C-alpha positions in Angstrom: 34.5 10.0 -14.0 32.5 7.1 -15.5 33.1 3.8 -13.6 33.2 0.6 -15.6 32.3 -2.5 -13.6 34.3 -5.5 -14.7 32.6 -8.8 -15.5 32.8 -11.1 -12.5 30.5 -13.5 -10.7 29.4 -15.2 -14.0 26.3 -17.3 -13.9 26.7 -21.0 -14.2 24.4 -23.7 -15.4 23.5 -24.5 -11.8 22.8 -20.8 -10.9 19.3 -19.8 -10.0 19.1 -17.9 -13.3 19.7 -21.1 -15.2 17.4 -23.4 -13.2 14.5 -21.1 -12.8 11.8 -23.6 -13.8 11.5 -26.9 -11.9 10.8 -30.1 -13.8 7.0 -30.8 -13.7 5.4 -33.9 -12.5 3.9 -36.1 -15.3 1.1 -34.3 -17.1 -1.6 -36.7 -16.2 -0.7 -36.5 -12.5 -0.6 -32.7 -12.7 -4.0 -32.5 -14.3 -5.5 -34.8 -11.6 -3.8 -32.7 -8.9 -5.0 -29.4 -10.3 -8.6 -30.8 -10.7 -8.6 -31.9 -7.1 -7.1 -28.6 -6.0 -9.8 -26.7 -7.9 -12.5 -28.7 -6.2 -11.0 -28.2 -2.8 -10.7 -24.4 -3.4 -14.3 -24.1 -4.5 -15.4 -26.2 -1.5 -13.4 -24.0 0.9 -14.8 -20.8 -0.7 -18.3 -22.2 -0.2 -17.7 -23.2 3.4 -16.1 -19.9 4.4 -18.3 -17.6 2.3 -21.4 -15.7 3.2 -24.6 -17.6 2.8 -26.8 -15.3 0.6 -26.9 -12.4 -1.8 -27.7 -9.0 -0.3 -26.8 -6.4 -2.9 -29.7 -5.1 -4.9 -29.4 -6.2 -8.6 -28.4 -3.5 -10.9 -30.5 -2.3 -13.8 -30.9 -4.6 -16.8 -27.6 -4.9 -18.6 -25.7 -2.9 -16.0 -23.1 -4.0 -13.4 -22.5 -3.3 -9.7 -18.8 -3.0 -10.3 -16.7 -2.8 -13.5 -13.0 -3.7 -13.0 -10.7 -2.4 -15.7 -7.7 -4.7 -16.0 -7.5 -8.5 -15.7 -4.1 -8.9 -14.1 -3.4 -9.8 -10.5 -5.0 -6.7 -9.1 -8.1 -6.8 -11.2 -8.7 -10.6 -10.7 -8.0 -10.1 -6.9 -10.6 -7.3 -6.8 -13.3 -9.4 -8.3 -12.6 -12.2 -5.9 -12.4 -9.8 -2.9 -15.9 -8.5 -3.9 -17.2 -12.0 -4.2 -16.1 -12.7 -0.6 -18.5 -9.9 0.4 -21.2 -11.5 -1.8 -21.2 -8.5 -4.1 -22.4 -9.8 -7.4 -22.7 -8.4 -11.0 -19.0 -7.7 -11.2 -17.4 -7.7 -14.6 -13.7 -7.5 -15.5 -12.5 -6.0 -18.7 -9.1 -7.1 -20.1 -7.4 -5.9 -23.2 -5.4 -9.1 -23.7 -6.3 -12.7 -24.6 -7.5 -15.4 -22.1 -4.1 -17.1 -21.9 -2.6 -13.9 -20.5 -3.2 -12.5 -17.0 -1.3 -9.2 -17.0 2.2 -8.5 -18.3 3.9 -11.8 -17.4 4.2 -13.3 -20.9 4.5 -10.0 -22.7 6.9 -7.3 -21.5 7.9 -8.9 -18.2 11.3 -10.4 -19.0 12.6 -11.6 -15.6 13.0 -15.2 -14.8 11.2 -15.0 -11.5 9.0 -12.7 -9.5 10.8 -10.7 -6.8 8.3 -11.0 -4.0 8.6 -13.6 -1.2 6.8 -16.7 -2.2 4.8 -17.2 1.0 3.2 -13.7 1.3 -0.5 -13.3 2.0 -1.9 -12.3 -1.4 -4.9 -12.7 -3.7 -6.0 -16.0 -2.1 -7.6 -13.9 0.7 -7.3 -16.5 3.4 -8.5 -19.4 1.2 -5.5 -21.7 1.6 -6.3 -23.9 -1.5 -6.1 -20.8 -3.6 -2.5 -19.9 -2.5 0.3 -20.0 -5.1 2.0 -22.7 -3.0 -0.9 -25.1 -3.4 -1.0 -24.6 -7.1 2.7 -25.0 -7.5 2.8 -28.1 -5.5 0.0 -29.6 -7.5 1.8 -28.8 -10.8 5.4 -29.6 -9.8 5.4 -31.4 -6.5 6.0 -30.4 -2.9 9.8 -30.8 -3.2 9.9 -28.3 -6.1 8.1 -25.7 -4.1 10.4 -26.3 -1.2 13.6 -25.5 -3.2 12.1 -22.6 -5.2 13.0 -19.3 -3.7 11.0 -17.1 -6.0 8.0 -18.0 -8.2 8.9 -18.4 -11.9 7.3 -15.7 -14.0 5.6 -18.0 -16.5 4.2 -20.1 -13.7 2.8 -16.9 -12.1 0.9 -16.3 -15.3 -0.4 -19.9 -15.4 -1.4 -19.6 -11.7 -3.4 -16.5 -12.4 -5.3 -18.0 -15.2 -6.1 -21.0 -13.0 -7.1 -18.6 -10.2 -9.4 -16.7 -12.6 -11.2 -19.9 -13.7 -11.4 -21.4 -10.2 -12.9 -18.2 -8.6 -15.3 -17.9 -11.5 -14.4 -14.4 -12.4 -16.4 -13.0 -15.3 -14.0 -11.5 -17.8 -14.4 -9.9 -21.2 -11.2 -10.3 -23.1 -9.8 -8.3 -26.1 -11.6 -5.3 -24.6 -9.9 -1.9 -24.7 -11.4 1.1 -22.8 -11.8 4.2 -24.9 -13.6 6.5 -22.4 -15.6 6.8 -19.1 -18.3 9.4 -18.6 -20.1 10.8 -15.6 -23.1 8.9 -14.2 -26.4 9.1 -15.9 -29.6 10.0 -14.2 -29.8 6.5 -12.7 -26.3 6.7 -11.3 -24.5 4.5 -13.7 -21.1 5.4 -15.3 -20.9 4.7 -19.0 -17.7 3.0 -20.1 -17.0 3.0 -23.8 -14.8 0.2 -25.1 -13.7 -1.7 -28.2 -14.3 -5.5 -27.7 -12.8 -7.5 -30.5 -12.6 -4.1 -32.4 -16.3 -3.5 -32.1 -17.7 -0.6 -30.0 -19.5 -1.5 -26.9 -20.7 0.4 -23.9 -20.9 -0.9 -20.3 -22.9 0.7 -17.5 -21.7 0.4 -13.9 -22.4 1.8 -10.5 -18.7 1.7 -9.6 -15.5 1.4 -11.6 -12.1 0.1 -10.4 -9.1 1.1 -12.4 -6.6 -1.8 -12.0 -4.4 -1.1 -15.0 -1.0 -2.0 -13.7 2.2 0.1 -13.8 0.8 2.5 -16.4 -2.5 3.1 -14.6 -1.2 6.1 -12.8 0.0 7.8 -16.0 2.3 6.1 -18.4 5.9 5.1 -19.1 8.7 7.6 -18.6 11.1 8.3 -21.4 13.8 10.9 -20.8 13.6 13.7 -23.5 16.8 12.6 -25.2 15.4 9.1 -25.6 11.9 10.2 -26.7 13.5 12.4 -29.4 15.1 9.3 -31.0 13.2 7.7 -33.9 10.9 4.9 -32.7 12.7 2.3 -34.8 15.9 2.6 -32.7 14.5 2.8 -29.2 12.0 1.2 -26.9 10.8 1.4 -23.3 11.0 -1.8 -21.3 7.2 -2.1 -21.4 7.2 -1.9 -25.2 7.0 -5.0 -27.4 10.6 -5.6 -28.5 11.5 -7.8 -31.5 14.1 -9.6 -29.5 15.2 -11.8 -32.4 16.1 -8.6 -34.4 18.7 -7.7 -31.7 20.9 -10.6 -32.8 24.3 -9.1 -33.9 23.2 -5.6 -32.8 24.8 -3.3 -30.3 22.3 -2.5 -27.6 22.4 0.3 -25.0 20.3 0.0 -21.9 19.6 3.2 -20.0 19.0 2.4 -16.3 20.3 -0.2 -14.0 17.2 -1.3 -12.0 15.3 -4.5 -12.2 13.9 -4.1 -15.7 17.2 -2.8 -17.0 19.0 -6.0 -16.1 16.1 -8.2 -17.3 16.1 -6.5 -20.7 19.9 -6.5 -21.0 19.9 -10.3 -20.4 17.1 -10.9 -22.9 19.1 -9.1 -25.5 22.3 -10.9 -24.7 20.5 -14.3 -24.8 19.1 -13.3 -28.2 22.7 -13.0 -29.5 23.2 -9.2 -29.3 26.8 -8.3 -30.3 27.1 -6.2 -27.1 25.0 -4.7 -24.4 26.2 -1.6 -22.6 24.2 -0.5 -19.5 24.3 3.1 -18.5 23.5 4.0 -14.8 23.5 7.5 -13.5 24.1 6.5 -9.9 27.5 5.6 -8.5 26.3 2.0 -8.0 23.4 -0.1 -9.1 20.5 -0.3 -6.6 21.2 -3.0 -4.0 18.7 -2.4 -1.2 15.1 -3.4 -1.6 12.9 -1.2 0.5 9.8 -3.4 -0.2 11.2 -6.1 2.1 10.9 -3.8 5.0 7.3 -2.8 4.1 6.0 -6.3 4.1 4.4 -6.3 7.6 0.7 -5.6 8.6 1.4 -2.2 10.1 2.8 -0.9 6.9 0.5 -2.7 4.5 -2.8 -2.4 6.2 -2.5 0.7 8.3 -0.2 3.1 6.5 -3.3 5.0 5.3 -4.2 5.7 8.9 -1.1 7.9 9.5 -1.2 11.6 9.2 -0.6 13.3 5.9 2.6 14.7 7.3 3.8 11.2 8.2 2.8 9.8 4.8 4.4 12.6 2.9 7.7 12.3 4.8 7.8 8.6 4.1 6.9 9.1 0.4 9.7 11.6 0.0 12.2 8.9 1.1 10.6 5.9 -0.5 9.8 7.7 -3.8 13.5 8.1 -4.5 14.4 4.4 -4.0 14.7 2.4 -7.2 13.6 -1.2 -7.6 16.8 -3.3 -7.5 17.3 -6.4 -9.6 17.7 -9.8 -7.9 21.1 -11.3 -7.4 20.2 -13.9 -10.0 19.3 -11.3 -12.6 22.6 -9.6 -12.1 24.5 -12.8 -12.5 22.3 -13.6 -15.6 23.7 -10.5 -17.3 27.3 -10.8 -16.2 27.4 -14.4 -17.4 28.0 -12.9 -20.9 31.4 -11.6 -21.9 29.9 -8.9 -24.1 28.0 -7.2 -21.2 29.4 -3.9 -19.9 28.1 -1.9 -17.0 28.9 1.8 -16.7 28.0 3.7 -13.5 28.1 7.4 -12.6 27.2 8.4 -16.1 24.6 10.7 -17.5 23.6 11.4 -21.1 24.5 14.8 -22.5 23.4 14.2 -26.1 21.8 11.4 -28.2 21.5 11.5 -31.9 21.0 9.2 -34.9 23.5 8.9 -37.8 23.8 6.7 -40.8 26.0 3.6 -40.1 27.4 0.9 -42.2 24.4 -1.4 -41.5 21.7 1.2 -41.0 20.9 3.9 -38.5 23.0 4.0 -35.3 22.6 5.9 -32.1 25.5 8.0 -30.9 25.4 9.0 -27.2 27.8 11.4 -25.4 27.9 11.4 -21.6 28.7 14.1 -19.1 32.3 12.9 -18.9 32.9 13.5 -22.6 32.7 9.8 -23.5 31.1 8.6 -26.7 29.0 5.5 -27.0 27.6 4.0 -30.2 24.8 1.5 -30.5 22.1 0.2 -32.9 19.2 0.1 -30.4 18.4 1.8 -27.1 16.2 0.2 -24.4 15.1 2.7 -21.8 14.6 1.1 -18.4 13.5 4.4 -16.9 10.3 3.4 -15.1 6.9 5.1 -15.0 5.4 8.5 -14.4 2.4 9.4 -12.3 0.3 11.9 -14.3 -3.5 11.3 -14.4 -3.6 13.7 -17.4 -2.1 10.9 -19.5 -5.0 8.6 -18.8 -7.7 9.0 -21.4 -10.3 7.1 -19.4 -10.0 9.8 -16.6 -10.1 12.9 -18.8 -13.7 13.7 -17.9 -13.0 13.5 -14.2 -9.5 15.1 -14.0 -10.7 18.6 -13.2 -12.4 17.3 -10.1 -10.0 14.7 -8.8 -8.0 15.8 -5.8 -4.2 15.3 -6.0 -1.8 15.5 -3.2 -0.7 18.9 -4.4 -4.3 20.1 -4.0 -4.7 18.8 -0.4 -1.2 19.1 1.1 0.8 22.3 0.6 4.3 20.8 0.7 3.4 18.5 -2.2 2.9 21.4 -4.6 5.6 21.4 -7.3 6.9 17.9 -6.3 6.4 15.0 -8.7 4.8 13.0 -5.9 2.2 15.8 -5.7 0.7 14.4 -8.9 -0.4 11.3 -7.0 -4.2 11.3 -6.4 -5.2 12.0 -2.9 -7.2 8.8 -2.2 -9.6 7.7 0.4 -9.3 4.6 2.7 -10.4 2.2 0.0 -8.5 3.7 -2.9 -11.4 5.9 -4.0 -10.9 9.3 -5.7 -11.7 12.4 -3.7 -13.0 15.7 -5.0 -10.7 18.7 -4.9 -11.8 22.1 -3.7 -13.9 23.9 -6.3 -14.9 20.6 -7.9 -18.3 20.3 -9.7 -21.1 20.3 -7.1 -22.0 16.7 -7.8 -18.4 15.4 -7.8 -18.5 14.4 -4.1 -21.4 12.0 -4.9 -19.8 10.1 -7.8 -16.0 10.5 -7.6 -15.7 8.1 -4.6 -17.3 5.4 -6.7 -14.2 5.5 -8.9 -11.2 3.6 -7.5 -7.5 3.9 -8.3 -5.8 0.5 -7.6 -2.6 1.5 -9.4 0.8 3.1 -9.0 -0.5 6.5 -8.1 -1.8 5.1 -4.8 1.7 5.0 -3.3 1.5 8.5 -1.6 -1.8 7.6 0.1 -1.3 3.9 0.8 2.5 3.4 0.8 2.6 -0.1 -0.7 0.2 0.4 -3.7 -2.6 -2.1 -3.6 -1.7 -3.5 -7.1 1.8 -4.6 -5.9 2.2 -8.1 -4.5 3.9 -6.7 -1.5 0.7 -4.9 -0.5 -2.1 -6.5 -2.5 -3.8 -8.4 0.3 -4.2 -5.2 2.3 -5.2 -3.3 -0.8 -7.9 -5.7 -1.9 -9.2 -5.9 1.6 -9.5 -2.2 2.0 -11.1 -1.7 -1.4 -13.7 -4.4 -0.9 -14.5 -3.2 2.6 -15.1 0.3 1.3 -17.3 -0.8 -1.5 -19.4 -3.0 0.8 -19.7 -0.2 3.3 -20.8 2.3 0.7 -23.4 -0.2 -0.7 -24.8 -0.7 2.8 -25.1 3.0 3.4 -26.7 3.7 0.0 -29.3 1.0 0.5 -29.9 1.4 4.2 -33.4 2.8 4.0 -34.5 -0.2 2.0 -32.6 -2.6 4.3 -34.2 -1.0 7.3 -37.6 -1.2 5.7 -37.0 -4.9 5.0 -36.0 -5.4 8.6 -39.2 -3.9 9.8 -41.2 -6.3 7.6 -39.0 -9.3 8.3 -40.6 -12.2 10.0 -39.0 -15.4 11.1 -40.8 -17.2 13.8 -38.5 -19.2 16.1 -41.1 -20.6 18.5 -44.3 -22.2 17.3 -45.5 -23.7 20.6 -45.0 -22.9 24.2 -44.9 -26.1 26.2 -43.5 -29.6 26.0 -42.3 -31.1 22.8 -44.9 -33.2 21.1 -44.3 -36.2 18.8 -43.9 -35.1 15.2 -42.7 -31.6 15.9 -39.4 -30.6 14.4 -36.7 -30.0 17.0 -34.8 -27.4 14.8 -36.1 -24.3 13.2 -36.5 -23.9 9.5 -34.1 -21.6 7.6 -34.9 -17.9 7.7 -36.6 -16.2 4.8 -34.0 -14.6 2.6 
């Protein structure tokens, strides 16, 4: 029967949930610190970077690489490419400049969940690491006592990172379609920028579109059938203030479930009831095990059998909340957690104060609420991605390449190459093998091929490294005839005279011709 978890372990004013943002250093000091850090980061990038451009310039008005999505994965991709001295890279972001991904929109946790000292999008440039930014903004002591990076600070860090690395971003730009390459080999990407149609041309396209990039949100049929005014997915914009005095039902007890329950409670909800189908909320975080180089950087090199066996286990493991986010919810007397419960029916009826949702569970219990928040995660289904519609018939899925994957939800994951590039399926269009590998899926659907998907912080360093290496390799191969011809014509004389040094002769050679 349904288990009701009593309220205990209430949060306190000194709990991590209550003191999630450290006090900043004075603004003038922070500005000076960040200015100095920016200068240091740029000096480090120049010192450790390659010394000249080498990639042929694209056609007028075109781009070498177009990155769709300006969050952590998209910004990291642009920087990783710049470390290979690959220029003409443009990032397209649907949101405004003050946002860098979901962190000030539908992310509702207090802190990130990834360890704060992981290798990440700084790509071995220490001055770009989160730790350095945080210390500049708040002081070294604040970083030392901060276990997990506060969510709003991560957004601010990403905007600083974007500006410091000089990433070229078009904001307020929504993709409407991508078409096969033209006769010159450029994909055409249609978009609305500030609600005006615009078309980009690019040799390569990286899809770095976050949690929905592999398909979309998952709503159970009973929830999806409810009128939109009484339900939302955790990724949807929610009028939190409107939940004041309302009865809220949260479906799902993972990380986003607790985050949204707490936001509703803090907004003054009359009650929040969380329904969890498992016998207990998720407690174990499998990502912590995965955060080592063998898993992050070399999972792809395993056999398909090994990758599939791992995916079957890992694919059924939910993302747990942090301890602080559990305490955050249980700090409220009007929070109730029900485990081992599944919905049998859900319908809307007229209530005294408007429509209300009536849910019956598989134990015969009845639950009444005014609003339902579905914390039910995401689905991988490339058919839901309009930007991939023209390529979908040719893209190989795991179900196409590995027989045991057929009929399993994980079989919908794209069967990717070593740098997250799409691969053609058997029977694909004759030219698909030439252009599909120039489209890259840096999103949730990569998990079957790469284990820790390259857009997740737990694997983003390895993901960005693999993707950038693959693009640099492909550019080298494509242009090798021209490179070789240039080599044959190359002249750089090291020795001008054979004999003793004479007064006035330079001791050191001049720079080579580049």
